Each structure stands twice: as structure tokens, then as C-alpha cells.
C-alpha positions in Angstrom: -32.4 6.2 32.9 -33.8 9.2 31.0 -35.4 12.3 32.3 -37.1 14.8 30.0 -37.0 18.0 31.8 -39.7 20.1 30.2 -40.7 22.9 32.8 -38.9 26.2 32.2 -38.0 26.4 35.9 -36.1 23.1 35.7 -34.4 24.0 32.5 -33.4 27.3 34.1 -31.5 25.4 36.8 -29.6 23.5 34.1 -28.9 26.1 31.6 -29.1 29.4 33.5 -32.3 30.6 31.7 -35.6 29.3 30.4 -35.0 27.8 27.0 -37.0 25.8 24.4 -37.8 22.2 25.3 -34.8 20.0 25.8 -34.0 16.4 26.3 -31.5 15.4 29.0 -30.2 11.9 29.8 -28.3 10.7 32.8 -26.2 7.7 32.1 -23.3 5.7 33.3 -21.4 2.4 33.6 -19.9 0.6 36.6 -17.1 -1.9 35.8 -14.8 -3.8 38.2 -13.5 -7.1 39.3 -10.5 -9.1 40.6 -7.2 -9.1 38.7 -4.3 -11.4 39.3 -0.9 -11.3 37.5 2.5 -12.7 38.2 4.5 -9.5 37.9 3.9 -5.8 38.6 5.6 -2.5 38.6 5.3 0.9 40.4 5.1 3.0 37.3 5.2 3.2 33.5 8.3 5.2 32.5 11.3 3.3 31.4 13.4 6.5 31.8 12.9 6.7 35.6 15.2 4.2 37.4 13.2 1.6 39.3 9.8 2.6 38.0 9.3 -0.5 35.9 11.3 -2.9 38.1 9.5 -6.2 38.8 7.7 -6.1 42.2 6.4 -9.6 42.0 2.9 -11.1 42.0 -0.1 -8.8 42.3 -3.8 -9.6 43.2 -6.0 -6.5 43.4 -9.4 -5.0 42.8 -9.3 -3.7 39.3 -11.5 -0.7 38.4 -12.4 -1.3 34.7 -11.9 -4.5 32.8 -14.0 -3.9 29.7 -13.9 -0.1 30.1 -13.9 2.7 32.7 -16.5 3.2 35.4 -18.1 6.6 34.6 -21.2 8.7 34.7 -22.4 11.5 32.5 -25.1 13.8 31.4 -25.9 14.5 27.8 -28.7 16.4 26.1 -29.9 18.3 23.1 -32.3 21.2 22.3 -34.2 21.2 19.0 -33.7 24.7 17.5 -35.9 24.0 14.5 -35.1 23.5 10.9 -33.1 20.3 11.7 -30.7 22.2 13.8 -29.8 21.0 17.4 -27.7 22.3 20.2 -25.9 19.4 22.0 -23.9 18.9 25.2 -22.1 16.1 27.1 -20.4 15.9 30.4 -18.7 12.6 31.4 -16.2 11.6 34.1 -14.6 8.6 35.6 -15.6 7.1 38.9 -13.2 5.1 40.9 -15.3 2.0 41.9 -12.6 1.2 44.5 -13.0 4.5 46.4 -15.9 6.4 44.9 -13.6 9.3 44.0 -13.5 11.2 40.8 -10.3 10.6 38.8 -7.6 13.2 38.0 -7.7 15.2 34.9 -4.6 15.7 32.7 -2.0 17.9 34.4 1.6 18.9 33.6 3.0 17.8 37.0 1.8 16.1 40.1 -0.3 16.6 42.1 -3.1 16.4 39.5 -6.5 18.0 40.0 -9.5 15.8 40.3 -12.4 16.7 38.1 -16.0 15.5 38.0 -15.9 15.4 34.2 -12.4 14.4 33.4 -13.3 12.5 30.2 -15.7 14.8 28.2 -16.8 18.4 28.7 -18.4 19.2 25.3 -20.8 21.7 23.7 -21.8 21.6 20.1 -24.4 21.9 17.3 -25.6 19.5 14.6 -27.7 19.6 11.5 -27.9 18.4 7.9 -24.3 19.7 7.4 -22.9 17.5 10.1 -21.8 18.2 13.7 -19.4 20.4 15.5 -18.3 19.6 19.1 -16.1 21.9 21.3 -14.2 21.2 24.5 -12.4 18.4 26.2 -13.1 15.2 24.2 -12.1 11.6 23.6 -10.0 11.9 20.4 -11.4 10.7 17.1 -8.0 8.8 16.9 -9.0 6.5 19.7 -12.5 6.0 18.4 -11.1 5.0 15.0 -8.6 2.4 16.3 -11.2 0.9 18.6 -13.7 0.7 15.7 -11.8 -2.1 14.0 -9.8 -3.5 17.0 -10.6 -7.2 17.5 -10.8 -6.5 21.3 -12.9 -3.3 20.8 -10.4 -1.0 22.6 -11.0 -2.6 26.0 -9.0 -1.9 29.2 -7.8 -5.5 29.3 -5.6 -6.6 26.4 -6.5 -4.4 23.4 -5.1 -1.6 21.1 -5.5 0.8 24.1 -2.9 -1.2 26.0 -0.6 -1.2 23.0 -0.9 2.6 22.8 0.1 2.9 26.4 2.9 0.4 25.9 4.4 2.6 23.1 4.2 5.7 25.3 5.7 4.1 28.4 8.6 2.8 26.3 9.0 6.4 24.9 9.3 7.8 28.5 5.7 8.6 29.6 5.5 8.5 33.4 1.7 7.9 33.6 1.0 11.1 35.4 -0.8 12.9 32.7 -3.1 12.2 29.7 -0.8 14.4 27.7 1.4 11.6 26.2 4.5 11.5 23.8 2.8 9.4 21.2 -0.8 9.0 20.0 -3.6 10.3 22.2 -6.9 9.3 24.0 -8.0 12.7 25.4 -7.5 16.2 24.0 -8.4 19.5 25.8 -9.6 22.6 24.0 -10.6 20.7 20.9 -13.0 21.3 18.0 -14.2 18.2 16.1 -16.2 18.5 12.9 -18.0 15.4 11.7 -19.3 15.3 8.1 -22.6 13.8 7.3 -22.4 10.0 6.7 -22.0 9.4 3.0 -22.5 5.8 1.8 -21.3 4.4 5.1 -18.3 6.7 5.3 -17.9 9.0 8.3 -15.1 11.6 8.3 -13.9 13.5 11.4 -11.6 16.5 11.5 -10.1 17.6 14.9 -8.2 20.7 15.8 -6.9 21.2 19.3 -5.8 24.6 20.4 -2.5 24.9 22.4 -3.7 28.0 24.2 -0.1 29.2 24.5 0.7 32.9 24.2 2.8 34.0 21.3 2.2 31.1 18.9 -0.9 29.6 17.3 1.0 26.3 16.6 2.6 25.7 20.0 0.8 22.8 21.6 -1.7 22.5 18.7 -2.9 19.2 17.3 -4.8 18.1 14.1 -6.3 14.8 13.2 -8.4 13.4 10.4 -10.2 10.0 10.6 -12.3 8.0 8.2 -14.6 5.2 9.2 -16.5 2.9 6.9 -19.4 0.6 7.9 -21.3 -1.1 5.1 -24.0 -2.3 7.4 -23.3 -5.9 6.4 -20.3 -6.7 8.6 -17.4 -4.8 7.0 -15.7 -2.0 8.9 -12.6 0.0 7.8 -10.7 2.8 9.7 -7.9 5.2 8.8 -6.2 7.8 10.9 -3.7 10.7 10.4 -2.7 12.5 13.6 -0.2 15.4 13.8 0.6 17.1 17.1 3.0 19.8 18.2 4.7 19.8 21.7 3.1 16.6 23.0 4.2 15.8 26.5 5.9 19.2 26.7 5.5 21.9 29.3 3.9 25.1 27.9 7.1 27.0 28.8 9.1 24.7 26.6 6.7 24.6 23.6 8.0 25.7 20.3 5.4 24.5 17.8 7.6 21.7 16.6 5.6 18.5 15.5 6.7 15.7 17.8 3.8 13.3 17.7 2.6 11.8 14.4 0.4 8.7 14.1 -0.9 6.8 11.1 -3.3 3.9 11.3 -5.2 1.5 9.0 -7.6 -1.1 10.3 -10.3 -3.6 9.0 -12.8 -5.8 10.7 -15.3 -8.2 9.1 -18.2 -10.2 10.7 -20.1 -13.0 9.1 -22.5 -15.3 10.9 -21.1 -16.1 14.3 -17.5 -15.2 13.4 -15.5 -11.9 13.3 -11.9 -11.1 12.4 -10.1 -7.8 12.8 -6.6 -6.5 12.0 -4.7 -3.2 12.1 -1.4 -1.4 11.7 -0.3 1.7 13.6 2.9 3.7 13.4 3.6 6.3 16.1 6.8 8.4 16.0 8.5 11.7 17.0 9.6 13.2 13.7 11.2 16.3 15.3 14.5 14.8 16.3 14.0 16.6 19.7 13.3 14.6 22.8 9.7 14.9 24.1 9.6 15.4 27.9 8.0 17.4 30.7 11.3 18.8 31.9 12.5 18.7 35.4 9.6 18.9 37.9 11.8 19.9 40.8 15.4 19.6 41.8 14.8 16.2 43.5 13.0 14.6 40.6 14.3 13.3 37.2 13.2 14.6 33.9 10.0 12.9 32.7 10.4 12.0 29.1 12.4 10.2 26.4 16.1 10.6 26.3 15.9 10.2 22.5 14.3 12.5 19.9 13.5 9.9 17.4 10.9 7.6 19.0 9.4 5.3 16.3 7.1 2.3 17.0 5.1 0.0 14.8 2.1 -1.9 16.3 0.4 -4.8 14.5 -2.8 -6.3 15.7 -5.1 -9.2 14.7 -7.8 -11.2 16.4 -11.0 -13.3 16.0 -14.3 -13.4 17.7 -17.0 -16.0 18.0 -20.6 -15.6 19.2 -21.8 -18.9 20.8 -25.3 -17.5 21.6 -26.9 -14.1 22.0 -25.6 -14.1 25.6 -22.2 -15.6 25.2 -19.2 -14.5 23.0 -15.5 -14.9 22.7 -13.0 -12.1 21.7 -9.3 -12.7 21.1 -6.5 -10.3 20.2 -2.8 -10.4 19.5 -0.7 -7.2 19.7 2.9 -6.9 18.5 4.9 -3.7 19.2 8.3 -3.1 17.6 10.8 -0.3 18.4 12.1 0.6 15.0 15.2 2.2 16.5 16.2 -0.7 18.6 15.1 -4.2 17.6 15.8 -5.5 21.1 12.7 -3.6 22.3 9.7 -5.7 21.4 6.4 -6.8 22.9 3.9 -9.6 22.1 0.6 -9.7 23.9 -2.2 -12.3 23.5 -5.6 -11.7 25.2 -8.7 -13.9 25.4 -12.0 -13.0 26.9 -15.5 -14.4 27.4 -18.5 -12.2 27.9 -21.8 -13.5 29.3 -24.8 -11.1 29.1 -26.9 -11.5 32.2 -29.3 -8.9 30.8 -29.3 -6.0 28.3 -27.4 -3.9 30.9 -25.3 -6.4 32.9 -22.4 -8.5 31.7 -20.1 -10.9 33.5 -16.7 -11.5 32.0 -13.5 -13.6 32.3 -10.4 -12.4 30.6 -6.8 -13.8 30.4 -3.6 -12.5 28.9 0.0 -13.3 28.3 2.6 -10.6 27.4 6.2 -11.2 26.6 8.2 -7.9 26.9 11.8 -7.6 25.7 14.3 -4.8 26.3 12.6 -1.6 27.6 9.1 -2.6 26.5 6.5 -2.9 29.2 3.1 -3.3 27.4 0.6 -4.1 30.2 -2.2 -6.6 30.3 -4.7 -4.1 31.6 -4.9 -0.3 31.4 -3.8 1.4 34.6 -1.8 -1.5 36.0 1.8 -1.4 35.0 4.0 -4.4 34.5 7.8 -4.7 34.6 9.9 -3.9 31.6 11.5 -6.8 29.8 9.5 -9.4 31.9 6.9 -12.0 30.7 3.6 -11.6 32.5 0.5 -13.7 32.7 -2.7 -12.5 34.2 -6.5 -13.2 34.7 -9.5 -11.0 35.5 -13.0 -11.9 36.6 -15.4 -9.0 36.5 -18.9 -7.5 36.2 -20.1 -4.5 34.1 -23.4 -2.7 34.5 -24.8 0.2 32.5 -27.6 2.5 33.4 
């Protein structure tokens, strides 16, 4: 639902002073359902003993099957001459409890935040757009742009990214991860004007660490192509220093490098998508959060040469305007240890009850070998080296 808040008194409450006419939109999505799978685990990290041990069958309420439950506020102010000031605030909602979700933090306990996904202020014009603050990384938008499963919570490139990170030692306690990224704090993203269907994004994330401009800093460039006739292409180069590293241990050494190429084509009722991603630690130094306290183990990889390839392919079919099928296959390979591999197949049916409400049924089968523990659904770990089959029935509503 949209509210155009014109009176100066109302704008003053939102912005702190009376400004020119602005447009403000309240929006959100609620997504949840029932998940059942034949294996489960208490955590992600394969470097913490017992975290990924098989705990057996799991049936639960799952918050998010297509995507997260969230709400947000976005708006813009027309400054004249084609120039606009823009803002966006967006945060997760736990549909299970109604609570806001934790924001990234170095160690537990993490701090909950109303806007743990996006807190952005920016400007746009004929020269493009600049956005500043905590943001969803252009890297994630790019890989989801051509993903056959659209970057969903259940069985998609998002789960493959989490699978690489958990195998590399990520404990699941922070959005600061060893490989790739979804969220970045303190970021500036510049988007060039669309040129012939091509959109280019450049991101720089500030480490905000005293004594070094490079410590904790990250840079990314993404290119997206949409010809308007069914063809999509995506490319990513991401280069980050001190990922999954405490600020006190940051040295400015690059330890998180990601490259990606993807393509998707739709014709008639059919679509097909494929992609390749490599994520590695080129530093030779183990990425880890360090020892949290004397009683806890180090959170991070024991090796300094993490290197994973991910291949994806899938097809879609639209049976009617209300009913469509999306499938995806995701293969992860540890290039340093061929015994660590993962293969996930996901299939899902969406039925649109209205423009805002969708019912869905999703199923997946993942075969993990060695230390791999690619999960069927984001936020619900599975056991390392164990084959898992699962199903989810859910409902999604946007407002």
C-alpha cells in the first residue's frame, strides 16, 4: 500500500524538517509454510565438532520458502532537473515469532535490528544512481538475475553460496562470510544508466578500521544484460579483504574473491538458465573469526586456500498465467579435495491465487559428500556428508 505524505508537518516527522513534496511507500512480504526433511543438523560449520552431525528427521514451520518475510519503507524526493533523493529501510520479520532478525555481528549474541537487510540513502539522475549504507550486494542480485530458481530460499544459487561458506568454516552466526556475500555494511553502490539493455554496478564497502583504508574493504563490479525479448546475461567480479575476520585481526589481505557468469533465456512457455561461479581465498591465510572465548573453538577454516566451483542449470515452464514450474540443479566441487562434493536438485510449483498471493509446493534432494553440507533451504542446516530429501508447502503474500 502507498501513502503520499504531502503536508509539511507529516514530512517533518519523517525527515526532521519540512521538505519539498515526497513520495513514501510502505511495503512488505510474508512467506512461510511447513518443511519436512529426513536429516537435520544444529549448525553450519564443518570446523566445529558436532555442528553438522545428523540429528535425524525434521518437520518444522519454515519462515521463508520463496524468500524472506520482511517489511520496509522507501521513498524519493523530486529535487528538480531530473535529480531525486532516495531512501530505503528494509528488515526481516520472523513469521514464526514476530521478532526482528539479528543483524551481522562478529560474535554472539547478535543485536536485533528493525532494518537488518537494507538501510540506504542515495541520489539518482540522468548520470545514474548512488546508494549509501547497508545493502544487499550487487553480487547476489546478479547471480539471482540468471539463476533458474531465481535465488530463492528453497533450492537455489543462494543455498549453493551458503553451502560453499559452511564447508569453508562459516558458523552461521554472522552475515560476514568467508566466501561471496549477500549483505554488506557501509557500502556505496554506483549504478550507471542503462545502455542498450546493459546495467553496470560498482560497489565499494568501507572497512571502517583505524589505521588502514584497505582493511575490511570490499569491491565489486557486476554487469547485467536484458534484451527485453527473453535473454538475460550476468557477470560478477568481487574482491574483498578480511572477510570473516575480526577487526582486530584485519590486515587488508584479500581473502574472498568471486567470479561468476550466468545466462537465462525464455521463449514462449519455456525458460532455461545456467551459471558458473568460483569462490576462493587467494591469500593463503585461513579466514576465521578467531577464538570467541576460552571455552569456544575458533570459528573459521583451518585452511588458507578455500577454492570452490559451483555449476547450476535449470528449466522452467509456464502452464498458465497462474501456474508455473521452476527446476534447478546445483553442483559444488571443492577444488582442493575432490572428496568434498554436493549435488542438489530442486523442483517447485507456484500457483498465483492473486497478484499478491502465491501458494507453492517445493521438493529437493541433495547428495552431500565429505565435508559438504549444502542445505535444501536457507536457514535450515543439514548434516555434512549425508543425503537429504525434503518438501515444503507454503504461502507468500505481498503488500
